[in-house]
N, CA and C atoms of all chains as a GROMACS GRO file, in nm:
protein
  630
    1MET      N    1   4.954   5.849   0.870
    1MET     CA    2   4.898   5.755   0.857
    1MET      C    3   4.739   5.838   0.827
    2THR      N    4   4.648   5.708   0.794
    2THR     CA    5   4.509   5.782   0.774
    2THR      C    6   4.454   5.719   0.892
    3PRO      N    7   4.349   5.795   0.969
    3PRO     CA    8   4.275   5.695   1.053
    3PRO      C    9   4.159   5.640   0.943
    4ILE      N   10   4.052   5.615   0.996
    4ILE     CA   11   3.903   5.510   0.912
    4ILE      C   12   3.834   5.630   0.914
    5ALA      N   13   3.772   5.661   0.760
    5ALA     CA   14   3.711   5.760   0.727
    5ALA      C   15   3.641   5.767   0.782
    6SER      N   16   3.544   5.841   0.847
    6SER     CA   17   3.409   5.910   0.879
    6SER      C   18   3.318   5.901   0.773
    7THR      N   19   3.229   5.844   0.701
    7THR     CA   20   3.137   5.824   0.609
    7THR      C   21   2.977   5.827   0.642
    8PRO      N   22   2.894   5.931   0.528
    8PRO     CA   23   2.766   5.921   0.569
    8PRO      C   24   2.717   5.750   0.580
    9LYS      N   25   2.601   5.805   0.584
    9LYS     CA   26   2.513   5.688   0.570
    9LYS      C   27   2.543   5.633   0.443
   10PRO      N   28   2.527   5.520   0.393
   10PRO     CA   29   2.561   5.480   0.248
   10PRO      C   30   2.378   5.535   0.201
   11PRO      N   31   2.430   5.578   0.043
   11PRO     CA   32   2.462   5.526  -0.056
   11PRO      C   33   2.541   5.660  -0.107
   12TYR      N   34   2.691   5.623  -0.120
   12TYR     CA   35   2.782   5.769  -0.147
   12TYR      C   36   2.897   5.650  -0.260
   13TYR      N   37   2.965   5.710  -0.294
   13TYR     CA   38   3.107   5.604  -0.418
   13TYR      C   39   3.252   5.593  -0.351
   14ALA      N   40   3.308   5.483  -0.377
   14ALA     CA   41   3.417   5.484  -0.343
   14ALA      C   42   3.488   5.488  -0.444
   15VAL      N   43   3.661   5.541  -0.451
   15VAL     CA   44   3.754   5.531  -0.601
   15VAL      C   45   3.854   5.435  -0.496
   16ILE      N   46   3.859   5.291  -0.520
   16ILE     CA   47   3.964   5.199  -0.530
   16ILE      C   48   4.071   5.186  -0.586
   17PHE      N   49   4.198   5.298  -0.551
   17PHE     CA   50   4.280   5.274  -0.664
   17PHE      C   51   4.395   5.194  -0.586
   18THR      N   52   4.478   5.076  -0.664
   18THR     CA   53   4.564   5.007  -0.589
   18THR      C   54   4.678   5.035  -0.698
   19SER      N   55   4.872   5.049  -0.649
   19SER     CA   56   4.860   5.050  -0.705
   19SER      C   57   5.103   4.977  -0.674
   20LEU      N   58   5.148   4.968  -0.756
   20LEU     CA   59   5.214   4.920  -0.756
   20LEU      C   60   5.313   4.998  -0.831
   21LEU      N   61   5.482   5.037  -0.774
   21LEU     CA   62   5.562   5.081  -0.776
   21LEU      C   63   5.661   5.114  -0.802
   22THR      N   64   5.745   5.183  -0.911
   22THR     CA   65   5.855   5.132  -0.978
   22THR      C   66   5.922   5.192  -0.888
   23GLU      N   67   6.096   5.184  -0.924
   23GLU     CA   68   6.229   5.230  -0.855
   23GLU      C   69   6.231   5.321  -0.880
   24ASP      N   70   6.163   5.428  -0.944
   24ASP     CA   71   6.182   5.543  -0.933
   24ASP      C   72   6.062   5.608  -0.864
   25ASN      N   73   6.126   5.648  -0.744
   25ASN     CA   74   6.024   5.702  -0.674
   25ASN      C   75   6.011   5.838  -0.662
   26ASN      N   76   6.181   5.872  -0.706
   26ASN     CA   77   6.223   6.024  -0.708
   26ASN      C   78   6.055   6.170  -0.732
   27GLY      N   79   5.988   6.223  -0.569
   27GLY     CA   80   5.930   6.298  -0.612
   27GLY      C   81   5.748   6.257  -0.561
   28TYR      N   82   5.756   6.125  -0.584
   28TYR     CA   83   5.692   6.049  -0.567
   28TYR      C   84   5.556   6.064  -0.398
   29GLY      N   85   5.640   6.068  -0.328
   29GLY     CA   86   5.543   6.113  -0.167
   29GLY      C   87   5.528   6.240  -0.150
   30ASP      N   88   5.603   6.321  -0.226
   30ASP     CA   89   5.564   6.507  -0.224
   30ASP      C   90   5.413   6.549  -0.314
   31MET      N   91   5.497   6.465  -0.398
   31MET     CA   92   5.346   6.444  -0.526
   31MET      C   93   5.204   6.393  -0.425
   32ALA      N   94   5.248   6.244  -0.385
   32ALA     CA   95   5.092   6.198  -0.328
   32ALA      C   96   5.018   6.293  -0.195
   33ASP      N   97   5.117   6.356  -0.103
   33ASP     CA   98   5.074   6.392   0.009
   33ASP      C   99   5.008   6.542  -0.098
   34LYS      N  100   5.033   6.569  -0.169
   34LYS     CA  101   4.980   6.703  -0.214
   34LYS      C  102   4.817   6.676  -0.328
   35MET      N  103   4.903   6.581  -0.327
   35MET     CA  104   4.698   6.561  -0.455
   35MET      C  105   4.662   6.458  -0.282
   36LEU      N  106   4.667   6.430  -0.193
   36LEU     CA  107   4.548   6.424  -0.085
   36LEU      C  108   4.504   6.541  -0.029
   37THR      N  109   4.608   6.613  -0.023
   37THR     CA  110   4.544   6.755   0.054
   37THR      C  111   4.409   6.856  -0.060
   38LEU      N  112   4.501   6.806  -0.194
   38LEU     CA  113   4.389   6.851  -0.335
   38LEU      C  114   4.258   6.767  -0.323
   39ALA      N  115   4.267   6.650  -0.309
   39ALA     CA  116   4.143   6.617  -0.327
   39ALA      C  117   4.079   6.627  -0.204
   40ALA      N  118   4.118   6.615  -0.082
   40ALA     CA  119   4.016   6.658   0.043
   40ALA      C  120   3.943   6.812  -0.020
   41ALA      N  121   3.979   6.909  -0.062
   41ALA     CA  122   3.943   7.016  -0.066
   41ALA      C  123   3.799   6.996  -0.149
   42GLN      N  124   3.798   6.912  -0.265
   42GLN     CA  125   3.690   6.927  -0.385
   42GLN      C  126   3.583   6.908  -0.319
   43PRO      N  127   3.447   6.918  -0.416
   43PRO     CA  128   3.279   6.922  -0.384
   43PRO      C  129   3.294   6.762  -0.408
   44GLY      N  130   3.224   6.715  -0.305
   44GLY     CA  131   3.132   6.601  -0.263
   44GLY      C  132   3.270   6.547  -0.195
   45PHE      N  133   3.390   6.528  -0.168
   45PHE     CA  134   3.562   6.482  -0.099
   45PHE      C  135   3.441   6.456   0.034
   46LEU      N  136   3.426   6.309   0.067
   46LEU     CA  137   3.392   6.196   0.183
   46LEU      C  138   3.514   6.154   0.304
   47GLY      N  139   3.560   6.145   0.244
   47GLY     CA  140   3.702   6.088   0.323
   47GLY      C  141   3.794   5.983   0.276
   48VAL      N  142   3.879   5.941   0.345
   48VAL     CA  143   4.034   5.862   0.225
   48VAL      C  144   4.092   5.800   0.366
   49GLU      N  145   4.144   5.712   0.279
   49GLU     CA  146   4.210   5.583   0.344
   49GLU      C  147   4.294   5.515   0.258
   50SER      N  148   4.465   5.516   0.339
   50SER     CA  149   4.501   5.460   0.270
   50SER      C  150   4.648   5.399   0.327
   51ALA      N  151   4.748   5.286   0.296
   51ALA     CA  152   4.832   5.226   0.324
   51ALA      C  153   4.884   5.167   0.220
   52ARG      N  154   5.001   5.185   0.274
   52ARG     CA  155   5.115   5.085   0.169
   52ARG      C  156   5.213   4.945   0.214
   53GLU      N  157   5.166   4.834   0.151
   53GLU     CA  158   5.294   4.721   0.239
   53GLU      C  159   5.291   4.627   0.084
   54GLY      N  160   5.428   4.699   0.010
   54GLY     CA  161   5.406   4.650  -0.096
   54GLY      C  162   5.352   4.705  -0.198
   55ILE      N  163   5.182   4.650  -0.252
   55ILE     CA  164   5.075   4.692  -0.302
   55ILE      C  165   5.059   4.819  -0.263
   56GLY      N  166   4.998   4.952  -0.259
   56GLY     CA  167   4.959   5.034  -0.242
   56GLY      C  168   4.830   5.082  -0.254
   57ILE      N  169   4.739   5.077  -0.166
   57ILE     CA  170   4.590   5.156  -0.173
   57ILE      C  171   4.537   5.250  -0.117
   58THR      N  172   4.485   5.277  -0.203
   58THR     CA  173   4.383   5.447  -0.124
   58THR      C  174   4.260   5.427  -0.165
   59VAL      N  175   4.169   5.451  -0.097
   59VAL     CA  176   4.031   5.417  -0.138
   59VAL      C  177   3.991   5.559  -0.063
   60SER      N  178   3.949   5.616  -0.163
   60SER     CA  179   3.901   5.766  -0.095
   60SER      C  180   3.735   5.765  -0.155
   61TYR      N  181   3.641   5.831  -0.052
   61TYR     CA  182   3.506   5.822  -0.069
   61TYR      C  183   3.459   5.939  -0.125
   62TRP      N  184   3.304   5.973  -0.168
   62TRP     CA  185   3.299   6.078  -0.261
   62TRP      C  186   3.103   6.093  -0.250
   63ALA      N  187   3.076   6.183  -0.258
   63ALA     CA  188   2.950   6.189  -0.262
   63ALA      C  189   2.851   6.146  -0.376
   64ASP      N  190   2.910   6.139  -0.499
   64ASP     CA  191   2.839   6.113  -0.589
   64ASP      C  192   2.944   6.131  -0.735
   65LEU      N  193   2.872   6.059  -0.858
   65LEU     CA  194   3.002   6.016  -0.948
   65LEU      C  195   3.030   6.151  -1.066
   66GLU      N  196   2.947   6.266  -1.002
   66GLU     CA  197   2.936   6.392  -1.008
   66GLU      C  198   3.150   6.413  -0.976
   67ALA      N  199   3.155   6.426  -0.837
   67ALA     CA  200   3.263   6.494  -0.792
   67ALA      C  201   3.358   6.384  -0.818
   68ILE      N  202   3.323   6.230  -0.875
   68ILE     CA  203   3.443   6.197  -0.857
   68ILE      C  204   3.464   6.199  -1.070
   69ASN      N  205   3.449   6.300  -1.118
   69ASN     CA  206   3.447   6.353  -1.274
   69ASN      C  207   3.512   6.424  -1.268
   70ASN      N  208   3.453   6.516  -1.137
   70ASN     CA  209   3.550   6.648  -1.118
   70ASN      C  210   3.666   6.597  -1.129
   71TRP      N  211   3.687   6.566  -1.002
   71TRP     CA  212   3.816   6.549  -0.944
   71TRP      C  213   3.960   6.465  -1.026
   72LYS      N  214   3.858   6.387  -1.110
   72LYS     CA  215   3.962   6.309  -1.256
   72LYS      C  216   3.970   6.417  -1.324
   73ALA      N  217   3.902   6.535  -1.350
   73ALA     CA  218   3.955   6.610  -1.449
   73ALA      C  219   3.967   6.719  -1.401
   74ASN      N  220   4.013   6.743  -1.270
   74ASN     CA  221   4.125   6.854  -1.229
   74ASN      C  222   4.286   6.860  -1.308
   75ALA      N  223   4.262   7.007  -1.339
   75ALA     CA  224   4.421   7.010  -1.396
   75ALA      C  225   4.524   6.946  -1.338
   76GLU      N  226   4.514   6.999  -1.184
   76GLU     CA  227   4.678   6.984  -1.112
   76GLU      C  228   4.681   6.769  -1.092
   77HIS      N  229   4.582   6.754  -1.060
   77HIS     CA  230   4.546   6.610  -1.049
   77HIS      C  231   4.610   6.558  -1.184
   78GLY      N  232   4.568   6.605  -1.321
   78GLY     CA  233   4.574   6.560  -1.485
   78GLY      C  234   4.736   6.562  -1.496
   79GLU      N  235   4.810   6.642  -1.437
   79GLU     CA  236   4.973   6.634  -1.441
   79GLU      C  237   4.980   6.499  -1.374
   80ALA      N  238   4.970   6.476  -1.252
   80ALA     CA  239   5.017   6.387  -1.153
   80ALA      C  240   4.991   6.260  -1.179
   81GLN      N  241   4.838   6.235  -1.236
   81GLN     CA  242   4.834   6.185  -1.305
   81GLN      C  243   4.925   6.090  -1.402
   82LYS      N  244   4.962   6.295  -1.463
   82LYS     CA  245   5.070   6.164  -1.598
   82LYS      C  246   5.169   6.146  -1.604
   83LEU      N  247   5.257   6.202  -1.460
   83LEU     CA  248   5.410   6.148  -1.451
   83LEU      C  249   5.367   6.054  -1.350
   84GLY      N  250   5.235   6.018  -1.305
   84GLY     CA  251   5.217   5.852  -1.221
   84GLY      C  252   5.251   5.770  -1.336
   85ARG      N  253   5.176   5.798  -1.447
   85ARG     CA  254   5.164   5.691  -1.530
   85ARG      C  255   5.291   5.666  -1.602
   86GLU      N  256   5.391   5.754  -1.613
   86GLU     CA  257   5.524   5.754  -1.662
   86GLU      C  258   5.630   5.734  -1.646
   87LYS      N  259   5.615   5.753  -1.487
   87LYS     CA  260   5.739   5.760  -1.365
   87LYS      C  261   5.746   5.679  -1.297
   88TRP      N  262   5.632   5.708  -1.201
   88TRP     CA  263   5.612   5.604  -1.065
   88TRP      C  264   5.532   5.497  -1.086
   89TYR      N  265   5.434   5.522  -1.151
   89TYR     CA  266   5.383   5.336  -1.150
   89TYR      C  267   5.401   5.237  -1.266
   90ALA      N  268   5.453   5.128  -1.164
   90ALA     CA  269   5.438   4.988  -1.263
   90ALA      C  270   5.322   4.939  -1.308
   91SER      N  271   5.268   4.962  -1.193
   91SER     CA  272   5.091   4.929  -1.274
   91SER      C  273   4.985   4.991  -1.158
   92PHE      N  274   4.875   4.993  -1.231
   92PHE     CA  275   4.804   5.013  -1.109
   92PHE      C  276   4.658   4.992  -1.171
   93LYS      N  277   4.539   4.996  -1.098
   93LYS     CA  278   4.415   4.939  -1.154
   93LYS      C  279   4.339   5.012  -1.015
   94THR      N  280   4.225   5.178  -1.093
   94THR     CA  281   4.098   5.215  -1.064
   94THR      C  282   3.933   5.178  -1.049
   95ARG      N  283   3.876   5.102  -0.925
   95ARG     CA  284   3.772   5.047  -0.954
   95ARG      C  285   3.672   5.183  -0.913
   96ILE      N  286   3.544   5.234  -1.002
   96ILE     CA  287   3.448   5.314  -0.892
   96ILE      C  288   3.380   5.211  -0.876
   97ALA      N  289   3.308   5.224  -0.766
   97ALA     CA  290   3.240   5.192  -0.687
   97ALA      C  291   3.104   5.197  -0.598
   98LYS      N  292   2.970   5.194  -0.558
   98LYS     CA  293   2.903   5.262  -0.503
   98LYS      C  294   2.853   5.209  -0.390
   99VAL      N  295   2.899   5.283  -0.296
   99VAL     CA  296   2.873   5.178  -0.117
   99VAL      C  297   2.757   5.147  -0.137
  100GLU      N  298   2.719   5.036  -0.102
  100GLU     CA  299   2.522   5.020  -0.058
  100GLU      C  300   2.524   4.995   0.053
  101ARG      N  301   2.593   4.918   0.137
  101ARG     CA  302   2.593   4.926   0.313
  101ARG      C  303   2.704   4.905   0.349
  102ASP      N  304   2.713   4.963   0.447
  102ASP     CA  305   2.835   5.002   0.575
  102ASP      C  306   2.814   4.893   0.687
  103TYR      N  307   2.909   4.907   0.800
  103TYR     CA  308   2.895   4.873   0.946
  103TYR      C  309   3.026   4.891   1.022
  104GLY      N  310   3.019   4.841   1.152
  104GLY     CA  311   3.157   4.881   1.230
  104GLY      C  312   3.158   4.834   1.407
  105PHE      N  313   3.270   4.939   1.404
  105PHE     CA  314   3.298   5.000   1.546
  105PHE      C  315   3.405   5.043   1.543
  106MET      N  316   5.317   3.997   0.045
  106MET     CA  317   5.246   4.114  -0.011
  106MET      C  318   5.129   4.005  -0.109
  107THR      N  319   5.053   4.153  -0.099
  107THR     CA  320   4.937   4.080  -0.209
  107THR      C  321   4.957   4.183  -0.384
  108PRO      N  322   4.919   4.109  -0.503
  108PRO     CA  323   4.929   4.137  -0.632
  108PRO      C  324   4.830   4.265  -0.660
  109ILE      N  325   4.782   4.316  -0.708
  109ILE     CA  326   4.701   4.382  -0.754
  109ILE      C  327   4.612   4.259  -0.880
  110ALA      N  328   4.490   4.252  -0.801
  110ALA     CA  329   4.360   4.176  -0.840
  110ALA      C  330   4.367   4.163  -0.989
  111SER      N  331   4.298   4.038  -1.029
  111SER     CA  332   4.290   4.061  -1.185
  111SER      C  333   4.150   4.019  -1.138
  112THR      N  334   4.057   4.112  -1.223
  112THR     CA  335   3.932   4.084  -1.209
  112THR      C  336   3.857   4.061  -1.321
  113PRO      N  337   3.700   4.054  -1.274
  113PRO     CA  338   3.661   4.110  -1.465
  113PRO      C  339   3.663   4.190  -1.517
  114LYS      N  340   3.553   4.150  -1.580
  114LYS     CA  341   3.482   4.334  -1.634
  114LYS      C  342   3.368   4.357  -1.542
  115PRO      N  343   3.323   4.463  -1.492
  115PRO     CA  344   3.241   4.506  -1.420
  115PRO      C  345   3.067   4.458  -1.446
  116PRO      N  346   3.013   4.463  -1.408
  116PRO     CA  347   2.970   4.495  -1.262
  116PRO      C  348   3.063   4.350  -1.186
  117TYR      N  349   3.084   4.375  -1.076
  117TYR     CA  350   3.112   4.291  -0.932
  117TYR      C  351   3.130   4.321  -0.793
  118TYR      N  352   3.132   4.284  -0.682
  118TYR     CA  353   3.143   4.357  -0.557
  118TYR      C  354   3.250   4.406  -0.461
  119ALA      N  355   3.275   4.475  -0.408
  119ALA     CA  356   3.405   4.516  -0.372
  119ALA      C  357   3.364   4.518  -0.173
  120VAL      N  358   3.460   4.418  -0.099
  120VAL     CA  359   3.385   4.507   0.065
  120VAL      C  360   3.563   4.503   0.073
  121ILE      N  361   3.532   4.650   0.079
  121ILE     CA  362   3.650   4.707   0.206
  121ILE      C  363   3.644   4.701   0.311
  122PHE      N  364   3.706   4.671   0.374
  122PHE     CA  365   3.724   4.617   0.520
  122PHE      C  366   3.842   4.705   0.609
  123THR      N  367   3.873   4.807   0.646
  123THR     CA  368   3.959   4.916   0.709
  123THR      C  369   3.981   4.880   0.851
  124SER      N  370   4.048   4.851   0.930
  124SER     CA  371   4.098   4.853   1.083
  124SER      C  372   4.164   4.901   1.094
  125LEU      N  373   4.189   4.928   1.246
  125LEU     CA  374   4.220   4.958   1.337
  125LEU      C  375   4.285   4.886   1.465
  126LEU      N  376   4.395   4.836   1.477
  126LEU     CA  377   4.450   4.705   1.581
  126LEU      C  378   4.456   4.715   1.694
  127THR      N  379   4.452   4.672   1.819
  127THR     CA  380   4.480   4.698   1.945
  127THR      C  381   4.656   4.610   1.976
  128GLU      N  382   4.717   4.654   2.115
  128GLU     CA  383   4.854   4.602   2.072
  128GLU      C  384   4.836   4.452   2.093
  129ASP      N  385   4.700   4.364   2.157
  129ASP     CA  386   4.701   4.302   2.142
  129ASP      C  387   4.718   4.161   2.018
  130ASN      N  388   4.792   4.172   1.933
  130ASN     CA  389   4.788   4.088   1.832
  130ASN      C  390   4.828   3.943   1.830
  131ASN      N  391   4.845   3.913   1.872
  131ASN     CA  392   4.868   3.744   1.941
  131ASN      C  393   4.789   3.676   1.847
  132GLY      N  394   4.836   3.612   1.816
  132GLY     CA  395   4.763   3.493   1.663
  132GLY      C  396   4.719   3.640   1.578
  133TYR      N  397   4.672   3.693   1.545
  133TYR     CA  398   4.665   3.787   1.436
  133TYR      C  399   4.694   3.728   1.278
  134GLY      N  400   4.786   3.745   1.308
  134GLY     CA  401   4.906   3.708   1.182
  134GLY      C  402   4.801   3.570   1.144
  135ASP      N  403   4.840   3.472   1.207
  135ASP     CA  404   4.809   3.352   1.150
  135ASP      C  405   4.631   3.325   1.112
  136MET      N  406   4.559   3.362   1.162
  136MET     CA  407   4.409   3.365   1.212
  136MET      C  408   4.399   3.474   1.043
  137ALA      N  409   4.486   3.616   1.007
  137ALA     CA  410   4.418   3.655   0.894
  137ALA      C  411   4.517   3.574   0.783
  138ASP      N  412   4.578   3.469   0.793
  138ASP     CA  413   4.619   3.464   0.670
  138ASP      C  414   4.571   3.337   0.597
  139LYS      N  415   4.522   3.269   0.778
  139LYS     CA  416   4.386   3.100   0.716
  139LYS      C  417   4.240   3.209   0.612
  140MET      N  418   4.241   3.305   0.738
  140MET     CA  419   4.097   3.399   0.669
  140MET      C  420   4.082   3.383   0.526
  141LEU      N  421   4.228   3.491   0.507
  141LEU     CA  422   4.240   3.462   0.345
  141LEU      C  423   4.254   3.369   0.232
  142THR      N  424   4.284   3.265   0.323
  142THR     CA  425   4.326   3.145   0.237
  142THR      C  426   4.191   3.054   0.228
  143LEU      N  427   4.142   3.119   0.322
  143LEU     CA  428   3.971   3.000   0.336
  143LEU      C  429   3.872   3.133   0.238
  144ALA      N  430   3.883   3.209   0.232
  144ALA     CA  431   3.824   3.305   0.133
  144ALA      C  432   3.825   3.265  -0.006
  145ALA      N  433   3.881   3.270  -0.055
  145ALA     CA  434   4.013   3.211  -0.189
  145ALA      C  435   3.940   3.096  -0.183
  146ALA      N  436   3.883   3.033  -0.172
  146ALA     CA  437   3.814   2.903  -0.192
  146ALA      C  438   3.678   2.895  -0.184
  147GLN      N  439   3.641   3.029  -0.122
  147GLN     CA  440   3.452   3.032  -0.161
  147GLN      C  441   3.397   3.023  -0.295
  148PRO      N  442   3.288   3.005  -0.311
  148PRO     CA  443   3.253   3.035  -0.442
  148PRO      C  444   3.227   3.179  -0.453
  149GLY      N  445   3.266   3.253  -0.585
  149GLY     CA  446   3.206   3.399  -0.607
  149GLY      C  447   3.341   3.459  -0.546
  150PHE      N  448   3.444   3.406  -0.554
  150PHE     CA  449   3.522   3.490  -0.465
  150PHE      C  450   3.607   3.529  -0.644
  151LEU      N  451   3.669   3.644  -0.572
  151LEU     CA  452   3.769   3.743  -0.764
  151LEU      C  453   3.910   3.736  -0.737
  152GLY      N  454   3.914   3.783  -0.593
  152GLY     CA  455   4.054   3.901  -0.560
  152GLY      C  456   4.029   3.889  -0.481
  153VAL      N  457   4.164   3.976  -0.414
  153VAL     CA  458   4.173   4.020  -0.318
  153VAL      C  459   4.326   4.088  -0.265
  154GLU      N  460   4.300   4.197  -0.198
  154GLU     CA  461   4.423   4.300  -0.172
  154GLU      C  462   4.426   4.358  -0.120
  155SER      N  463   4.578   4.359   0.016
  155SER     CA  464   4.560   4.380   0.128
  155SER      C  465   4.691   4.448   0.182
  156ALA      N  466   4.682   4.574   0.212
  156ALA     CA  467   4.763   4.618   0.328
  156ALA      C  468   4.768   4.684   0.450
  157ARG      N  469   4.929   4.719   0.496
  157ARG     CA  470   4.854   4.741   0.673
  157ARG      C  471   5.001   4.885   0.661
  158GLU      N  472   4.941   4.981   0.686
  158GLU     CA  473   5.073   5.056   0.731
  158GLU      C  474   4.964   5.172   0.840
  159GLY      N  475   5.023   5.170   0.922
  159GLY     CA  476   4.875   5.180   1.073
  159GLY      C  477   4.743   5.145   1.039
  160ILE      N  478   4.659   5.206   0.990
  160ILE     CA  479   4.560   5.149   0.904
  160ILE      C  480   4.528   5.016   0.817
  161GLY      N  481   4.552   4.904   0.851
  161GLY     CA  482   4.486   4.759   0.750
  161GLY      C  483   4.376   4.813   0.676
  162ILE      N  484   4.412   4.775   0.547
  162ILE     CA  485   4.307   4.818   0.396
  162ILE      C  486   4.326   4.688   0.298
  163THR      N  487   4.216   4.583   0.368
  163THR     CA  488   4.202   4.471   0.292
  163THR      C  489   4.060   4.477   0.178
  164VAL      N  490   4.064   4.459   0.053
  164VAL     CA  491   3.938   4.469  -0.045
  164VAL      C  492   3.924   4.360  -0.107
  165SER      N  493   3.836   4.265  -0.036
  165SER     CA  494   3.791   4.128  -0.182
  165SER      C  495   3.696   4.186  -0.236
  166TYR      N  496   3.708   4.086  -0.330
  166TYR     CA  497   3.641   4.142  -0.444
  166TYR      C  498   3.508   3.981  -0.494
  167TRP      N  499   3.402   4.026  -0.502
  167TRP     CA  500   3.310   3.920  -0.542
  167TRP      C  501   3.201   3.885  -0.626
  168ALA      N  502   3.208   3.752  -0.683
  168ALA     CA  503   3.103   3.807  -0.792
  168ALA      C  504   2.935   3.873  -0.795
  169ASP      N  505   2.898   3.919  -0.662
  169ASP     CA  506   2.715   3.917  -0.578
  169ASP      C  507   2.759   3.944  -0.489
  170LEU      N  508   2.644   3.980  -0.413
  170LEU     CA  509   2.589   4.018  -0.291
  170LEU      C  510   2.569   3.836  -0.218
  171GLU      N  511   2.521   3.741  -0.279
  171GLU     CA  512   2.464   3.589  -0.242
  171GLU      C  513   2.603   3.548  -0.195
  172ALA      N  514   2.797   3.577  -0.261
  172ALA     CA  515   2.850   3.524  -0.223
  172ALA      C  516   2.885   3.621  -0.136
  173ILE      N  517   2.940   3.716  -0.066
  173ILE     CA  518   2.947   3.798   0.027
  173ILE      C  519   2.902   3.722   0.158
  174ASN      N  520   2.748   3.747   0.088
  174ASN     CA  521   2.682   3.696   0.260
  174ASN      C  522   2.684   3.533   0.254
  175ASN      N  523   2.746   3.436   0.186
  175ASN     CA  524   2.785   3.316   0.241
  175ASN      C  525   2.913   3.376   0.310
  176TRP      N  526   3.000   3.418   0.246
  176TRP     CA  527   3.120   3.445   0.338
  176TRP      C  528   3.146   3.449   0.488
  177LYS      N  529   2.979   3.579   0.495
  177LYS     CA  530   3.028   3.638   0.640
  177LYS      C  531   2.970   3.571   0.701
  178ALA      N  532   2.839   3.445   0.669
  178ALA     CA  533   2.827   3.339   0.744
  178ALA      C  534   2.901   3.212   0.753
  179ASN      N  535   3.023   3.223   0.681
  179ASN     CA  536   3.072   3.134   0.745
  179ASN      C  537   3.095   3.078   0.834
  180ALA      N  538   3.112   2.972   0.894
  180ALA     CA  539   3.078   2.927   1.053
  180ALA      C  540   3.272   2.981   1.080
  181GLU      N  541   3.332   2.936   0.996
  181GLU     CA  542   3.539   2.950   1.089
  181GLU      C  543   3.495   3.100   1.072
  182HIS      N  544   3.459   3.147   0.960
  182HIS     CA  545   3.529   3.333   0.976
  182HIS      C  546   3.449   3.361   1.104
  183GLY      N  547   3.292   3.344   1.113
  183GLY     CA  548   3.258   3.381   1.153
  183GLY      C  549   3.303   3.374   1.330
  184GLU      N  550   3.393   3.293   1.444
  184GLU     CA  551   3.489   3.244   1.427
  184GLU      C  552   3.619   3.349   1.489
  185ALA      N  553   3.623   3.377   1.374
  185ALA     CA  554   3.765   3.476   1.324
  185ALA      C  555   3.714   3.635   1.423
  186GLN      N  556   3.609   3.649   1.299
  186GLN     CA  557   3.509   3.790   1.352
  186GLN      C  558   3.479   3.824   1.457
  187LYS      N  559   3.459   3.691   1.553
  187LYS     CA  560   3.422   3.714   1.708
  187LYS      C  561   3.524   3.741   1.780
  188LEU      N  562   3.626   3.673   1.775
  188LEU     CA  563   3.822   3.708   1.808
  188LEU      C  564   3.808   3.840   1.752
  189GLY      N  565   3.782   3.904   1.620
  189GLY     CA  566   3.861   4.015   1.579
  189GLY      C  567   3.794   4.117   1.662
  190ARG      N  568   3.721   4.088   1.703
  190ARG     CA  569   3.578   4.225   1.773
  190ARG      C  570   3.638   4.230   1.870
  191GLU      N  571   3.647   4.085   2.000
  191GLU     CA  572   3.705   4.084   2.098
  191GLU      C  573   3.810   4.081   2.197
  192LYS      N  574   3.974   4.096   2.069
  192LYS     CA  575   4.046   4.139   2.070
  192LYS      C  576   4.094   4.188   1.966
  193TRP      N  577   4.167   4.166   1.899
  193TRP     CA  578   4.222   4.203   1.750
  193TRP      C  579   4.235   4.413   1.722
  194TYR      N  580   4.062   4.400   1.735
  194TYR     CA  581   4.007   4.542   1.606
  194TYR      C  582   3.999   4.611   1.745
  195ALA      N  583   4.087   4.782   1.717
  195ALA     CA  584   4.062   4.844   1.842
  195ALA      C  585   3.933   4.919   1.741
  196SER      N  586   3.898   4.942   1.642
  196SER     CA  587   3.837   4.980   1.520
  196SER      C  588   3.806   4.869   1.397
  197PHE      N  589   3.719   4.881   1.326
  197PHE     CA  590   3.678   4.886   1.238
  197PHE      C  591   3.570   4.952   1.145
  198LYS      N  592   3.567   4.895   1.004
  198LYS     CA  593   3.463   4.946   0.954
  198LYS      C  594   3.454   4.852   0.789
  199THR      N  595   3.287   4.816   0.786
  199THR     CA  596   3.316   4.720   0.658
  199THR      C  597   3.275   4.808   0.590
  200ARG      N  598   3.256   4.822   0.456
  200ARG     CA  599   3.158   4.858   0.366
  200ARG      C  600   3.152   4.782   0.226
  201ILE      N  601   2.997   4.717   0.185
  201ILE     CA  602   2.939   4.646   0.020
  201ILE      C  603   2.985   4.749  -0.062
  202ALA      N  604   3.032   4.740  -0.178
  202ALA     CA  605   2.993   4.854  -0.245
  202ALA      C  606   2.990   4.784  -0.358
  203LYS      N  607   2.957   4.797  -0.448
  203LYS     CA  608   2.960   4.757  -0.621
  203LYS      C  609   3.027   4.852  -0.736
  204VAL      N  610   3.137   4.748  -0.786
  204VAL     CA  611   3.201   4.830  -0.852
  204VAL      C  612   3.143   4.857  -0.995
  205GLU      N  613   3.175   4.939  -1.031
  205GLU     CA  614   3.014   5.016  -1.138
  205GLU      C  615   3.130   5.007  -1.267
  206ARG      N  616   3.272   5.029  -1.269
  206ARG     CA  617   3.389   5.091  -1.400
  206ARG      C  618   3.509   5.079  -1.327
  207ASP      N  619   3.584   5.029  -1.414
  207ASP     CA  620   3.745   5.000  -1.331
  207ASP      C  621   3.812   5.050  -1.489
  208TYR      N  622   3.936   5.060  -1.461
  208TYR     CA  623   4.036   5.124  -1.591
  208TYR      C  624   4.255   5.067  -1.530
  209GLY      N  625   4.252   5.120  -1.572
  209GLY     CA  626   4.398   5.080  -1.536
  209GLY      C  627   4.574   5.005  -1.640
  210PHE      N  628   4.672   4.976  -1.607
  210PHE     CA  629   4.783   4.938  -1.699
  210PHE      C  630   4.871   4.843  -1.588
   0.00000   0.00000   0.00000
């Protein structure tokens, strides 16, 4: 379980990744864990929140678009994305969004 | 379970609401369902995705900031927010973000 991410004052960026899995989840959990660890080590990574309940929602937070583009182009991440499209994901949607305002307690 | 939301071509807005619940979940499920139904009836509502796995993540999509502000100010929603702060949520964060780009399959 991920906690609520501690992000800086806006503006920053969110990548909202929502997905539905196929029935072939062989290797998926290990790869997802590996990618979370690898993402967290990238320049500009600010935090991540993730939950799956039928639909999976992973929101990662980034300092700027350059950090997001670098992560998308990361070689190991590219391999994982390829396997995701081929095996694990029945469907997915990625949305790149600029966080303009936040509040909470 | 919510499916992946069918949203229009960007730009549009996302409200990323992440929360951790207290142990007092009395009435929470019914209220959450009621608020999803009510939100879906608001002008400018585009879709919603929601999952809870320890952390709860609900992303609602809206045509513009005015639609988001109107929903925040909705009287029934205001009552639900008050109960949420008093009873159900140990912590939460709301982030308002402008979706600039999306892709998927």
